[in-house]
C-alpha positions, 0 to 999 in steps of 0.5 A: 314535561311542558316546561322542559320543552319550553326550556329547550325551545328557549335554548334553541332560540338563543342558539339561533340568535347567537348564530345569526349574530355571528353570521352578521359579524362575519359578513360585516368583516368580509365587507370591510376587507373587500372595501380595504382591498378595493381601496388598495387596488385603486391606490395601486392603479393610480400610482401605476398610472402616475408612473406611466405619465412621468415616464411618458413626459420624461421620454418626450423631454429627452427626445426634445433635448436630443433634437435640439442638440442635433439642431444646434449641431447642424446650425453650427 
């Protein structure tokens, strides 16, 4: 009976160790996915910022050209 209890205890310890290993793997995978999502978010926000900057510069250039044409027209 003592050997049965020891065998049962060993199985329980093995099961516990396996469960902890799986839990650690899941946690590591979750962390990896979070980092990938964070990187994607950063890349997306950088791209949006760059597009906004390009639009702002383009608008200013168009306005400058329009003002120059108007000035040229007035000056004859």
